[in-house]
N, C-alpha and C positions, 0 to 999 in steps of 0.2 A: 876323075870326073869333076869338073868345076860346076858349082851351082850358080846359075844366073838368077839375078833378082829382076822381077818384073814390077813395074810401077803402073798403076792404073792412073793415068794422067787426069782423067775427068774427076775422080775422087780427090786427087791431090789439089787440083785447082779449086774445087768446091771448099776444101778444107782452108786453103789460103784465103779465099774470099770471105769465109765465115769468121777467120781470125782477125780481120781488119777491124779497127776501132769504128764504131758506127756513130753517126751524128745523132744526137737525141732529137726525137720528134719535136718540131716547133722551134728549133734553135734559130734558124734563119728569120723566122717570123718574129721571134723575140728580139732579135738584134735590130730588125727594122723598126719595131715598136719603140725600143729604147732609143734608137738613133733619132726617131721622129719626135719623141716627147721628152723624157726625163733628162737625157744627156745634154739637150740644148738649154734647158732651164738651169741646170747646175752641172758645171764641168766635172768630169770624172778624174781628171788630172789637173792639179794646181801646182805651178812652179816646179814641174818635173817629178812631182810625188803623187801617188794615188790618193785620192780623197775617198777613203773607205766608207764614210757616212753616206756620201753621194752615191757610191757604187751600190751600197746596201739598199738605199731608198729607192733607186732606179729599178733594182732587181725585184723588190717587193711590189712596186707599183705594176711592173710588167708581169709578175707572177699572178696577180689578181686577174689580169686580163687573159693571161694564158690559161689559167685554170677554168675560167668561164668559157673559153673557146673550146678546149679540148676535153674538159670534164676529168682532168687528171687530179691526183691527190695534191695536197699543198706541198709536200716534200718534193714530189716530182716537178711541179711547176717552178718552185723556187730553185731547184737544182739546175734546170734548164736555163732560167733567166739569169742566174748567177754566172753560169758559164758564158752566156752571151754578153753579159755586162763586163765581165773581166776581159773578154776578147776585145770588146770595143775600147776598154780603158788601156789595154796594152798597145793596141793599134794607135790610139790617140797619143800615148806617150812616146811611141816611136816616131810618129809623124812630127811631133813637136820638138823632138831631139835633132831632127835634120833640117 
C-alpha cells in the first residue's frame, strides 16, 4: 500500500505569502521626502562614490519627519529612512554609471 501525501494548497500559499520580505511602513513616503528635499541639496553620490555623510544627514532629516507622521520610535524611523536613502543612493550611482 502506497501512502499518498496531500497538500493543503490554501495553507501552502498563505505560508509563501507570509514568508516574503515586507516593505517597511512608510518606505515609499520616505523615499519621496528624501528625493524632494535632502538629496537635491547635497548629492548622495559624488564622483561614483557614496557620500556617507550626505546619506546619513538625509536619513536623519527624513527620520524626524517620518517619526512625526507615524509616531514610530526613533530606531524604527531611522531604519526606514536609511533603507530609503541607501536605495536612492544606489539608484543614483547606477544611473550615473550609464
